BAFI-3210 file (N, C-alpha, C; in Angstrom, 3 decimals, decimal comma, padded with zeros to 6 digits):
// residues 273
n [1|2|3|4|5|6|7|8|9|10|11|12|13|14|15|16|17|18|19|20|21|22|23|24|25|26|27|28|29|30|31|32|33|34|35|36|37|38|39|40|41|42|43|44|45|46|47|48|49|50|51|52|53|54|55|56|57|58|59|60|61|62|63|64|65|66|67|68|69|70|71|72|73|74|75|76|77|78|79|80|81|82|83|84|85|86|87|88|89|90|91|92|93|94|95|96|97|98|99|100|101|102|103|104|105|106|107|108|109|110|111|112|113|114|115|116|117|118|119|120|121|122|123|124|125|126|127|128|129|130|131|132|133|134|135|136|137|138|139|140|141|142|143|144|145|146|147|148|149|150|151|152|153|154|155|156|157|158|159|160|161|162|163|164|165|166|167|168|169|170|171|172|173|174|175|176|177|178|179|180|181|182|183|184|185|186|187|188|189|190|191|192|193|194|195|196|197|198|199|200|201|202|203|204|205|206|207|208|209|210|211|212|213|214|215|216|217|218|219|220|221|222|223|224|225|226|227|228|229|230|231|232|233|234|235|236|237|238|239|240|241|242|243|244|245|246|247|248|249|250|251|252|253|254|255|256|257|258|259|260|261|262|263|264|265|266|267|268|269|270|271|272|273]
n.u [080,995|078,698|078,155|075,122|074,735|077,091|076,931|075,060|072,457|069,368|067,762|064,321|062,264|060,776|057,468|055,758|052,643|050,583|047,696|045,596|044,343|044,346|042,975|040,059|039,831|037,671|035,343|033,353|034,160|036,513|035,491|034,066|036,163|037,610|035,774|035,526|038,090|038,143|036,140|037,425|039,418|037,841|036,945|039,324|039,941|037,755|038,179|040,548|039,741|037,998|039,667|040,383|042,572|045,032|046,417|046,883|048,487|050,797|051,684|052,263|054,388|056,475|056,873|058,930|061,131|063,790|065,448|066,438|066,695|064,997|065,809|065,985|065,307|067,411|069,929|072,323|071,921|069,196|068,112|069,044|067,714|065,042|065,093|065,657|063,333|061,393|062,197|061,125|058,644|059,186|059,373|061,022|061,647|059,108|057,761|059,507|059,204|056,511|056,481|058,145|056,549|054,326|055,511|056,359|053,877|052,885|054,687|053,951|051,613|049,349|047,363|045,086|045,456|047,837|047,076|045,107|046,633|048,328|046,424|045,369|047,561|048,231|045,801|045,570|047,683|046,705|044,427|045,567|047,098|045,070|043,752|045,709|045,989|043,464|043,215|045,595|047,485|050,118|053,482|054,722|056,288|057,166|059,092|062,614|063,320|064,407|065,053|064,846|061,820|059,187|056,261|052,672|051,178|049,009|047,061|049,723|051,946|053,860|052,812|050,224|050,697|052,478|050,835|048,915|050,496|051,866|049,826|048,153|049,889|050,125|047,456|047,297|049,183|048,198|046,180|047,248|046,859|044,387|043,832|042,551|043,986|046,584|046,201|045,285|047,548|049,524|048,403|048,077|050,757|051,658|050,122|051,199|053,880|053,467|052,253|054,380|055,996|054,374|054,409|057,102|057,385|056,390|058,213|060,452|059,794|058,542|055,892|052,657|051,105|048,374|048,451|049,916|048,341|045,873|046,800|047,667|045,246|043,690|045,190|045,223|042,470|041,899|043,344|041,932|039,315|039,749|040,306|037,776|036,186|037,580|037,805|036,232|036,769|039,555|039,629|038,375|040,225|042,418|041,645|041,756|042,905|045,327|046,665|046,795|048,682|050,975|051,219|050,679|048,063|048,480|048,966|046,904|048,163|048,864|048,092|045,943|043,529|042,110|041,044|038,690|037,467|039,315|040,121|037,645|037,167|039,186|038,423|035,960|036,705|038,141|036,142|034,857|033,535]
n.v [-044,217|-046,787|-048,505|-049,414|-050,925|-052,387|-054,106|-055,859|-055,115|-053,893|-051,018|-050,162|-050,290|-047,565|-046,864|-045,447|-044,390|-043,919|-042,447|-044,584|-043,589|-040,925|-037,977|-036,519|-033,289|-030,614|-030,124|-028,240|-025,948|-025,470|-024,848|-022,484|-020,780|-020,754|-019,566|-017,054|-016,010|-015,914|-014,064|-011,794|-011,675|-011,097|-008,562|-007,060|-007,276|-005,917|-003,315|-002,742|-002,874|-000,730|001,410|002,276|001,640|002,745|004,737|003,358|001,248|002,592|003,802|001,519|000,404|002,303|002,336|000,935|002,099|004,489|007,714|009,564|007,817|005,830|003,474|000,305|000,579|000,249|-002,145|-003,947|-006,624|-006,923|-006,947|-009,431|-011,119|-010,664|-011,639|-014,325|-015,070|-014,684|-016,654|-018,943|-019,078|-019,592|-021,458|-023,784|-024,348|-024,376|-026,416|-028,491|-028,802|-029,507|-031,980|-033,460|-033,463|-034,924|-037,420|-038,037|-038,236|-040,444|-042,438|-042,498|-043,786|-042,284|-042,022|-040,739|-038,056|-037,523|-037,770|-035,784|-033,489|-033,447|-033,106|-030,621|-028,844|-029,048|-028,295|-025,750|-024,367|-024,260|-022,659|-020,203|-019,561|-019,225|-016,978|-015,000|-014,685|-013,811|-011,253|-009,780|-007,756|-005,348|-005,321|-003,367|-000,135|001,772|001,787|000,891|-002,407|-005,150|-007,609|-009,823|-010,332|-011,845|-012,079|-011,801|-009,529|-009,593|-012,060|-012,149|-014,694|-016,013|-015,391|-016,538|-019,313|-020,034|-019,766|-021,731|-024,132|-024,246|-023,930|-026,036|-028,196|-027,888|-028,383|-031,054|-032,365|-031,573|-033,307|-035,368|-034,989|-034,926|-032,798|-029,572|-027,253|-027,848|-028,237|-025,683|-024,176|-025,233|-024,743|-021,966|-021,126|-021,802|-020,013|-017,575|-017,785|-017,981|-015,505|-013,823|-014,407|-013,307|-010,508|-010,011|-009,861|-007,377|-005,741|-006,213|-004,903|-006,006|-006,516|-005,030|-003,979|-004,782|-006,920|-008,827|-009,132|-010,023|-012,336|-013,869|-014,147|-015,485|-017,866|-018,950|-019,190|-021,109|-023,337|-023,931|-024,315|-026,461|-028,471|-029,019|-029,392|-031,255|-033,455|-035,862|-036,918|-037,290|-039,172|-041,324|-041,811|-042,476|-044,915|-046,512|-049,213|-048,732|-046,769|-048,220|-050,170|-048,590|-047,419|-049,365|-050,081|-049,946|-052,951|-054,430|-054,930|-058,136|-058,295|-056,613|-057,810|-058,347|-055,967|-054,736|-052,288|-050,307|-050,339|-049,811|-047,323|-045,742|-045,878|-044,609|-042,037|-041,355|-041,071|-038,889|-035,474]
n.w [-032,049|-032,773|-035,829|-037,119|-039,454|-039,781|-037,635|-038,369|-038,068|-039,316|-040,473|-040,162|-043,062|-044,822|-045,763|-048,405|-049,178|-051,895|-053,463|-055,410|-057,742|-057,334|-055,741|-056,775|-058,293|-057,366|-059,675|-060,088|-058,650|-060,062|-062,592|-062,042|-061,240|-063,633|-065,438|-064,249|-064,642|-067,445|-067,858|-066,913|-068,875|-071,128|-070,406|-070,434|-073,149|-074,226|-073,215|-074,545|-077,247|-077,310|-077,068|-074,525|-073,014|-073,526|-072,012|-069,606|-070,535|-071,441|-069,038|-067,541|-068,998|-068,755|-066,089|-064,711|-065,812|-066,360|-066,744|-069,737|-071,853|-071,189|-069,837|-068,128|-064,751|-061,840|-060,650|-062,810|-062,253|-061,899|-064,463|-065,378|-063,628|-064,345|-066,956|-066,444|-065,099|-067,095|-068,833|-067,778|-068,878|-071,474|-074,595|-074,427|-071,607|-070,298|-071,662|-071,170|-068,386|-068,395|-069,793|-068,088|-065,800|-066,712|-067,217|-064,608|-063,291|-064,656|-063,821|-061,173|-061,417|-061,796|-063,967|-065,003|-064,228|-065,601|-068,322|-068,454|-067,934|-070,208|-072,268|-071,539|-071,835|-074,589|-075,848|-074,761|-075,968|-078,580|-078,212|-077,396|-079,675|-081,590|-080,499|-080,722|-083,527|-084,071|-082,906|-083,597|-082,767|-082,762|-081,419|-078,591|-078,968|-077,273|-075,217|-075,061|-076,130|-074,179|-075,009|-077,845|-079,623|-081,391|-083,564|-082,896|-080,488|-078,624|-077,042|-074,549|-075,272|-073,658|-071,120|-071,229|-071,845|-069,797|-067,547|-068,164|-068,209|-065,658|-063,737|-064,463|-063,973|-061,204|-060,403|-061,137|-059,449|-057,032|-056,650|-055,239|-052,591|-050,033|-048,480|-048,297|-047,720|-048,509|-051,256|-052,098|-051,497|-053,228|-055,792|-055,601|-055,412|-057,990|-059,479|-058,661|-059,595|-062,384|-062,808|-062,258|-064,450|-066,435|-065,829|-066,172|-068,901|-069,515|-068,188|-069,697|-071,978|-074,189|-074,349|-073,997|-070,908|-070,855|-072,617|-071,169|-068,854|-069,912|-071,166|-068,954|-067,528|-069,439|-069,782|-067,145|-066,838|-068,811|-067,831|-065,464|-066,487|-068,212|-066,381|-065,529|-067,887|-069,461|-067,892|-067,906|-070,591|-070,240|-068,186|-069,445|-071,490|-069,927|-068,929|-071,110|-073,238|-074,529|-072,981|-070,651|-071,262|-071,446|-068,893|-066,492|-064,140|-060,583|-058,699|-056,193|-052,940|-051,409|-048,765|-048,604|-048,978|-046,765|-046,129|-047,596|-047,858|-048,472|-051,241|-052,399|-051,298|-052,451|-055,162|-055,070|-054,335|-056,580|-058,405|-057,499|-057,349]
ca.u [079,576|078,623|077,400|074,162|074,876|078,201|076,548|074,043|071,105|068,780|066,750|063,026|061,975|059,647|056,501|055,029|051,420|049,991|046,352|045,633|043,966|044,364|041,725|039,578|039,643|036,276|035,176|032,490|035,012|037,435|034,740|033,775|037,417|037,939|034,859|035,868|039,299|037,805|035,394|038,450|040,028|036,898|036,934|040,557|039,805|036,793|038,858|041,520|039,023|037,385|040,679|040,411|043,708|046,288|047,122|047,324|049,593|052,000|052,138|052,856|055,667|057,512|056,910|060,231|062,178|064,294|066,360|065,944|066,673|064,021|066,461|065,423|065,851|067,974|071,251|072,318|071,414|067,749|067,821|069,266|066,633|063,836|065,256|065,527|061,920|060,651|062,569|060,229|057,501|059,644|058,945|061,824|061,522|057,755|057,437|060,328|058,535|055,255|056,793|058,652|055,410|053,525|056,258|056,306|052,534|052,763|055,424|053,155|050,401|048,221|047,176|044,076|046,070|048,828|046,363|044,451|047,669|048,741|045,336|045,245|048,677|048,112|044,642|045,861|048,520|045,835|043,569|046,383|047,444|043,885|043,488|046,711|045,649|042,182|043,399|046,621|048,056|051,566|054,197|054,946|057,503|057,248|060,374|063,544|063,156|065,596|065,298|064,139|060,543|058,455|054,870|051,645|051,382|047,873|047,594|051,107|052,074|054,564|051,894|049,143|051,165|053,037|049,704|048,341|051,377|052,173|048,608|047,708|050,764|049,745|046,194|047,548|049,865|047,339|045,341|047,890|046,467|042,969|043,713|042,316|045,051|047,713|045,818|045,272|048,927|050,218|047,834|048,395|052,163|051,743|049,538|052,170|055,011|053,042|052,023|055,713|056,392|053,588|054,880|058,461|057,281|056,205|059,472|061,391|059,349|058,111|054,437|051,871|050,521|047,120|048,810|050,333|047,199|044,931|047,429|047,627|043,853|043,252|045,867|044,690|041,101|041,871|043,811|040,835|038,206|040,119|040,164|036,362|035,623|038,314|037,964|035,667|037,590|040,849|039,417|038,119|041,485|043,304|041,178|041,838|043,910|046,625|047,306|047,039|049,959|052,073|051,316|049,737|047,558|049,163|048,253|046,619|049,006|048,168|047,509|044,795|042,289|041,360|040,514|038,036|037,017|040,352|040,027|036,397|037,297|039,995|037,655|034,921|037,346|038,538|034,956|034,251|033,541]
ca.v [-044,556|-048,018|-048,471|-050,528|-051,774|-053,316|-055,070|-056,744|-054,620|-053,190|-050,034|-050,498|-049,579|-046,657|-047,107|-044,273|-044,824|-042,923|-042,843|-045,360|-042,756|-039,515|-037,404|-035,668|-031,871|-030,190|-029,569|-027,061|-024,823|-025,200|-024,184|-021,113|-020,028|-020,566|-018,583|-015,743|-015,554|-015,569|-012,809|-010,758|-011,606|-010,390|-007,154|-006,438|-007,188|-004,849|-002,041|-002,546|-002,599|000,578|002,446|002,784|001,085|003,336|005,379|002,316|000,520|003,434|003,951|000,260|000,176|003,226|002,287|000,458|002,720|005,775|008,428|009,983|006,662|004,884|002,203|-000,382|001,089|-000,759|-002,694|-004,912|-007,927|-006,949|-007,370|-010,869|-011,790|-010,582|-012,569|-015,689|-015,310|-014,806|-017,920|-019,985|-019,157|-019,859|-022,730|-024,923|-024,687|-024,732|-027,728|-029,459|-029,049|-030,207|-033,371|-034,087|-033,688|-036,021|-038,656|-038,302|-038,718|-041,798|-043,316|-042,608|-044,487|-041,359|-041,910|-039,731|-036,739|-037,368|-037,530|-034,481|-032,465|-033,400|-032,521|-029,204|-028,084|-029,013|-027,481|-024,367|-023,774|-023,971|-021,525|-018,986|-019,269|-018,685|-015,628|-014,087|-014,404|-013,122|-009,847|-009,234|-006,514|-005,203|-005,177|-001,959|000,576|002,907|001,714|-000,040|-003,818|-005,726|-008,894|-009,944|-011,038|-011,731|-012,515|-010,876|-009,116|-009,860|-011,953|-012,592|-016,148|-016,440|-015,288|-017,513|-020,697|-020,271|-019,992|-023,036|-025,237|-024,338|-024,155|-027,402|-029,093|-027,780|-029,086|-032,495|-032,873|-031,320|-034,485|-036,312|-034,681|-034,679|-031,601|-028,383|-026,281|-028,231|-027,991|-024,245|-023,678|-025,644|-024,007|-020,556|-020,915|-021,828|-018,769|-016,501|-017,948|-017,628|-014,055|-013,215|-014,536|-012,350|-009,140|-009,888|-009,493|-005,929|-005,127|-006,344|-004,013|-006,749|-006,632|-004,075|-004,576|-005,475|-008,205|-009,747|-009,408|-010,873|-013,634|-014,639|-014,485|-016,514|-019,125|-019,483|-019,598|-022,372|-024,408|-024,308|-024,853|-027,780|-029,420|-029,380|-029,833|-032,391|-034,500|-037,138|-037,486|-037,737|-040,418|-042,384|-042,131|-043,130|-046,288|-047,243|-050,277|-048,190|-046,145|-049,290|-050,802|-047,663|-047,201|-050,288|-049,692|-050,674|-054,099|-054,370|-055,852|-059,337|-058,068|-055,708|-058,540|-058,284|-054,612|-054,420|-050,910|-049,419|-050,226|-049,138|-045,918|-045,081|-045,749|-043,603|-040,720|-041,059|-040,668|-037,729|-034,226]
ca.w [-032,257|-033,544|-037,081|-037,100|-040,638|-039,564|-036,624|-038,916|-037,817|-040,451|-040,126|-040,794|-044,320|-044,780|-046,825|-048,852|-049,839|-052,786|-053,903|-056,649|-058,864|-056,964|-055,272|-057,860|-058,050|-057,437|-061,017|-060,028|-058,263|-061,164|-063,652|-061,610|-061,318|-065,042|-066,029|-063,704|-065,344|-068,824|-067,805|-066,848|-070,208|-072,003|-070,007|-070,950|-074,606|-074,503|-072,963|-075,621|-078,488|-077,224|-076,943|-073,151|-072,282|-073,993|-070,900|-068,686|-071,165|-071,437|-067,660|-067,118|-069,665|-068,277|-064,633|-064,224|-066,636|-065,849|-067,642|-071,042|-072,749|-070,653|-069,521|-066,968|-063,505|-060,963|-061,006|-063,928|-061,802|-062,070|-065,841|-065,470|-062,899|-065,164|-068,082|-065,927|-064,810|-068,358|-069,460|-067,270|-069,782|-072,829|-075,186|-073,980|-070,189|-069,882|-072,209|-070,440|-067,114|-068,655|-070,115|-066,863|-064,909|-067,265|-066,968|-063,169|-062,983|-065,195|-062,921|-059,949|-061,825|-061,827|-065,413|-065,294|-064,096|-066,672|-069,581|-068,351|-068,076|-071,611|-073,052|-071,180|-072,394|-076,053|-076,203|-074,387|-077,007|-079,716|-077,854|-077,424|-081,071|-082,236|-079,994|-081,290|-084,924|-084,119|-082,540|-084,491|-082,241|-082,893|-080,154|-078,223|-079,371|-076,364|-074,504|-075,709|-075,751|-073,576|-075,665|-079,104|-079,567|-082,649|-083,535|-082,439|-079,104|-077,734|-075,688|-074,393|-075,302|-072,441|-069,986|-071,403|-071,756|-068,465|-066,648|-068,484|-067,826|-064,234|-062,958|-064,755|-063,212|-059,799|-060,222|-061,245|-058,257|-055,883|-056,494|-054,330|-051,212|-049,783|-047,652|-049,101|-047,478|-049,364|-052,647|-052,356|-051,453|-054,456|-056,921|-055,410|-055,772|-059,450|-059,979|-058,417|-060,508|-063,746|-062,839|-062,359|-065,856|-067,206|-065,640|-066,707|-070,317|-069,540|-067,769|-070,814|-073,039|-075,372|-074,318|-073,242|-069,708|-071,148|-073,227|-070,115|-067,974|-070,648|-071,361|-067,712|-067,234|-070,373|-069,485|-065,894|-067,091|-069,547|-066,951|-064,577|-067,273|-068,718|-065,281|-065,451|-069,164|-070,023|-066,878|-068,367|-071,674|-069,718|-067,438|-070,412|-072,146|-068,963|-068,741|-072,377|-073,272|-074,953|-071,819|-069,686|-071,604|-071,157|-067,443|-065,864|-062,829|-059,513|-058,162|-054,779|-052,187|-050,957|-047,450|-048,666|-049,159|-045,527|-045,970|-048,869|-047,911|-048,992|-052,692|-052,703|-050,916|-053,468|-056,394|-054,876|-054,378|-057,966|-059,164|-056,851|-058,098]
c.u [079,478|077,750|076,439|074,331|075,981|077,856|075,439|072,624|070,624|067,722|065,432|062,784|060,750|058,748|055,760|053,820|050,841|048,602|046,419|045,290|044,028|042,997|041,259|039,436|038,148|036,055|034,286|033,298|035,976|036,727|034,433|035,031|037,795|037,064|035,151|037,096|038,986|036,927|036,349|039,155|039,137|036,850|038,162|040,459|038,831|037,417|039,848|040,820|038,400|038,364|040,797|041,652|045,037|047,085|047,670|048,529|050,886|052,563|052,808|054,211|056,777|057,679|058,286|061,389|062,579|065,226|065,719|065,842|065,685|064,631|065,824|066,104|066,396|069,311|071,167|071,781|069,912|067,370|068,005|068,162|065,360|063,923|065,136|064,069|061,145|060,988|061,699|058,992|057,884|059,269|059,702|061,526|060,114|057,355|058,265|059,674|057,231|055,502|057,288|057,507|054,549|054,204|056,199|054,935|052,319|053,496|054,689|051,840|049,161|047,925|046,159|044,665|047,088|048,147|045,701|045,461|048,105|047,674|045,195|046,319|048,539|046,942|044,864|046,713|047,663|044,941|044,350|046,742|046,254|043,569|044,461|046,357|044,337|042,339|044,424|047,225|049,569|052,203|054,508|056,287|057,758|058,584|061,285|063,313|064,479|065,880|064,478|062,854|059,802|057,019|053,931|051,757|050,259|047,237|049,035|051,173|052,804|053,598|050,817|049,643|051,813|051,920|049,080|049,197|051,519|050,934|048,065|048,573|050,382|048,440|046,396|048,172|049,086|046,417|045,967|047,451|044,968|042,748|043,586|043,419|046,259|047,403|045,872|046,680|049,667|049,711|048,151|049,838|052,349|051,180|050,507|053,332|054,630|052,749|053,349|056,235|055,665|054,136|056,307|058,439|057,088|057,516|060,525|060,983|058,834|056,593|053,842|051,359|049,218|047,364|049,103|049,168|046,205|045,508|047,355|046,205|043,343|043,885|045,372|043,261|041,020|042,321|042,688|039,664|038,500|039,992|038,718|035,853|036,283|038,467|037,457|036,435|038,945|040,707|039,160|039,400|042,426|042,927|041,276|042,965|045,291|047,368|047,616|048,359|051,148|052,296|050,300|049,305|048,243|048,310|048,038|047,537|048,186|047,490|046,280|043,470|041,435|040,764|039,834|037,618|038,021|040,233|038,755|036,479|038,094|039,208|036,574|035,510|037,715|037,347|034,328|034,360|034,500]
c.v [-045,754|-047,845|-049,643|-051,465|-052,800|-054,394|-056,008|-056,318|-053,832|-052,223|-050,395|-049,654|-048,694|-046,910|-045,820|-044,746|-043,678|-043,385|-043,538|-044,522|-041,267|-039,057|-036,371|-034,220|-031,540|-029,473|-028,337|-025,821|-024,453|-024,456|-022,734|-020,252|-019,752|-019,522|-017,171|-015,169|-015,135|-014,323|-011,634|-010,578|-010,811|-008,907|-006,424|-006,267|-006,072|-003,475|-001,720|-002,171|-001,209|001,723|003,035|002,356|001,737|003,963|004,377|001,562|001,328|003,568|002,676|000,002|001,056|003,156|001,912|001,036|004,077|006,402|008,782|008,811|005,590|003,496|001,596|000,116|-000,054|-001,274|-003,654|-006,283|-008,047|-007,419|-008,879|-011,644|-011,804|-011,539|-014,013|-016,032|-015,513|-016,108|-019,071|-020,144|-019,403|-021,251|-023,907|-025,308|-025,112|-026,100|-028,830|-029,815|-029,824|-031,681|-034,114|-034,390|-034,842|-037,363|-039,033|-038,838|-040,141|-042,799|-043,519|-043,324|-043,608|-041,037|-040,850|-038,333|-036,485|-037,046|-036,156|-033,351|-032,331|-032,748|-031,023|-028,367|-027,952|-028,120|-026,015|-023,660|-023,412|-022,764|-020,221|-018,589|-018,669|-017,269|-014,616|-013,700|-013,623|-011,627|-009,177|-007,919|-006,501|-005,009|-003,707|-001,426|001,778|002,960|000,752|-001,465|-004,364|-007,135|-008,934|-010,742|-010,796|-012,186|-011,439|-010,642|-009,538|-011,207|-012,445|-014,113|-016,707|-016,458|-016,374|-018,932|-021,018|-020,537|-021,363|-024,155|-025,340|-024,551|-025,559|-028,430|-029,077|-028,523|-030,599|-033,045|-032,556|-032,500|-035,540|-036,108|-034,458|-033,394|-030,362|-027,354|-026,574|-027,923|-026,499|-023,664|-024,005|-024,848|-022,516|-020,236|-020,899|-020,553|-017,600|-016,581|-017,537|-016,136|-013,301|-013,282|-013,493|-010,933|-008,947|-009,484|-007,983|-005,231|-005,185|-005,472|-004,707|-006,936|-005,442|-004,751|-005,322|-006,812|-009,245|-010,128|-010,336|-012,268|-014,489|-015,058|-015,596|-017,867|-019,763|-019,970|-020,922|-023,532|-024,884|-024,915|-026,256|-028,841|-029,877|-030,010|-031,098|-033,548|-035,852|-037,717|-037,998|-039,046|-041,584|-042,799|-042,860|-044,583|-047,121|-048,265|-049,739|-047,568|-047,189|-049,998|-049,912|-047,497|-048,102|-049,796|-050,511|-051,818|-053,927|-055,347|-057,000|-059,142|-057,205|-056,436|-058,515|-056,915|-054,184|-052,974|-049,977|-049,232|-049,497|-047,657|-045,146|-044,868|-044,672|-042,210|-040,351|-040,603|-039,397|-036,485|-033,248]
c.w [-033,187|-034,771|-037,094|-038,278|-040,450|-038,545|-037,099|-038,656|-039,038|-039,948|-040,812|-042,037|-044,138|-045,990|-047,141|-049,645|-050,639|-053,196|-055,249|-057,862|-058,552|-056,502|-056,286|-057,403|-058,183|-058,774|-061,028|-059,658|-059,388|-062,290|-063,290|-061,701|-062,770|-065,708|-065,518|-064,405|-066,774|-068,902|-067,709|-068,180|-071,159|-071,679|-070,545|-072,458|-074,991|-074,283|-074,078|-076,919|-078,483|-077,073|-075,543|-072,378|-072,651|-072,851|-069,906|-069,249|-071,126|-070,017|-067,160|-067,729|-069,111|-066,764|-064,097|-065,037|-066,041|-066,879|-068,963|-072,011|-072,295|-070,466|-068,280|-065,702|-062,650|-061,439|-062,182|-063,529|-062,003|-063,463|-065,993|-064,760|-063,732|-066,345|-067,626|-065,651|-066,108|-069,081|-068,976|-068,142|-071,219|-073,302|-074,581|-072,535|-069,815|-070,424|-071,552|-069,116|-067,324|-068,944|-068,876|-065,899|-065,404|-067,019|-065,487|-062,763|-063,494|-064,305|-061,605|-060,191|-061,723|-063,288|-065,778|-065,257|-065,204|-068,002|-069,570|-068,517|-069,528|-072,480|-072,784|-071,848|-073,913|-076,482|-075,852|-075,414|-078,225|-079,435|-077,929|-078,848|-081,813|-081,795|-080,576|-082,721|-085,032|-083,848|-083,437|-084,042|-082,394|-081,510|-079,871|-078,719|-078,449|-075,645|-075,252|-075,211|-075,237|-074,082|-076,944|-078,915|-080,871|-082,486|-083,017|-080,933|-078,162|-078,065|-075,635|-074,353|-074,094|-071,257|-070,054|-071,154|-070,420|-067,466|-066,896|-067,907|-066,315|-063,379|-063,218|-064,032|-061,733|-059,517|-060,270|-059,970|-056,984|-055,617|-055,591|-052,887|-051,121|-049,000|-048,531|-048,916|-048,357|-050,819|-052,976|-052,360|-052,746|-055,651|-056,811|-055,772|-057,283|-060,057|-059,790|-059,390|-061,927|-063,868|-062,911|-063,787|-066,701|-067,050|-066,139|-068,177|-070,474|-069,188|-068,876|-071,998|-074,275|-075,421|-073,581|-071,969|-069,968|-071,842|-072,150|-069,208|-068,661|-070,870|-070,111|-067,370|-068,155|-070,079|-068,205|-066,084|-067,825|-068,666|-066,035|-065,348|-067,793|-067,632|-065,125|-066,744|-069,704|-069,045|-067,380|-069,555|-071,187|-068,953|-068,383|-071,122|-071,206|-068,743|-070,024|-072,331|-073,640|-073,778|-070,764|-069,977|-071,249|-069,662|-066,756|-064,491|-061,760|-058,997|-056,666|-054,053|-051,630|-049,617|-047,463|-048,812|-047,905|-045,276|-047,254|-048,965|-048,529|-050,492|-053,094|-052,406|-051,953|-054,753|-056,241|-054,876|-055,796|-058,783|-058,616|-057,678|-057,493]
res [m|n|d|p|a|r|q|g|h|h|l|p|a|e|t|v|r|l|p|a|r|g|f|a|i|d|r|r|k|a|a|v|a|g|l|a|c|w|a|g|f|a|l|v|a|w|l|l|a|g|g|h|a|a|g|f|d|r|a|g|l|v|l|a|r|s|g|e|e|l|a|l|a|g|p|p|l|l|r|e|i|v|r|d|v|t|a|l|g|g|v|f|l|r|n|l|f|a|v|a|a|i|v|a|l|a|f|l|r|l|r|r|e|a|v|l|l|a|m|t|v|v|a|g|w|l|v|n|t|g|a|k|h|l|v|g|r|e|r|p|e|i|v|p|r|l|m|e|a|g|g|q|s|f|p|s|g|h|s|f|n|a|a|v|v|y|i|a|i|a|l|a|f|a|a|l|s|r|r|h|a|v|r|y|t|v|v|g|a|a|m|v|v|s|a|m|v|a|w|s|r|v|m|l|g|v|h|f|p|t|d|a|i|a|g|w|l|g|g|a|g|w|a|f|l|a|a|a|l|l|y|r|p|a|r|a|a|a|d|s|e|a|v|e|r|l|a|p|a|p|r|q|p|s|g|s|q|g|m|p|g|k|a|t|e|n|r|s|r|a|r|g|s]
***
């Protein structure tokens, strides 16, 4: 079989076109989803404050345990899998993924999405820290813990921050597509992964189920609310001179002068709700 490269033939280059600013997420839908999640968070907090969650918490903690020592049921591999899943919500990995996503968005010249993601993650960490100090719940002692964990228990920091980071990343990269099916799939996958992180904290015995549920609801709620509330500040920051120096906007190709509608269309999508 002949090699085209040796014969002097060149394969045609492929061109990948990305939106100049990305397609804006529907802020109304994001706000509704965020408020719904925070309503669930408030319900869990009310049940906890009223002493109505003790039975549920105990049942959830012993659900995956067996024997008199309440060891984790299943093969040793299960424990390693649960620890690997919970590591996705740890400080190192989740922040590594967040920084990598921000850098990738900057390289793609999606400055608005990069700034919005950074603001969402930082503000989410502050919200979770404030909630922990406000409640001050101790960690469970019902089953043996399968790993060390310190600090307050409600809400679960792994659950909250994993939901914030992964759902915010999904919302940022969902802006690359105008198709709703693609957007819902990307965001839905992030919600599933972060929910797995939340439940892994219960399986490890370091959080009550209500800690994990409230943490996930609060984190998901903040990720969606931030997409609505921080959109305008993020856009203003993305258009600032400082960000322009760090990630210059892409120049229009010379051949695009004959198609003035393209640039206008991209700008109108970037301003869309």
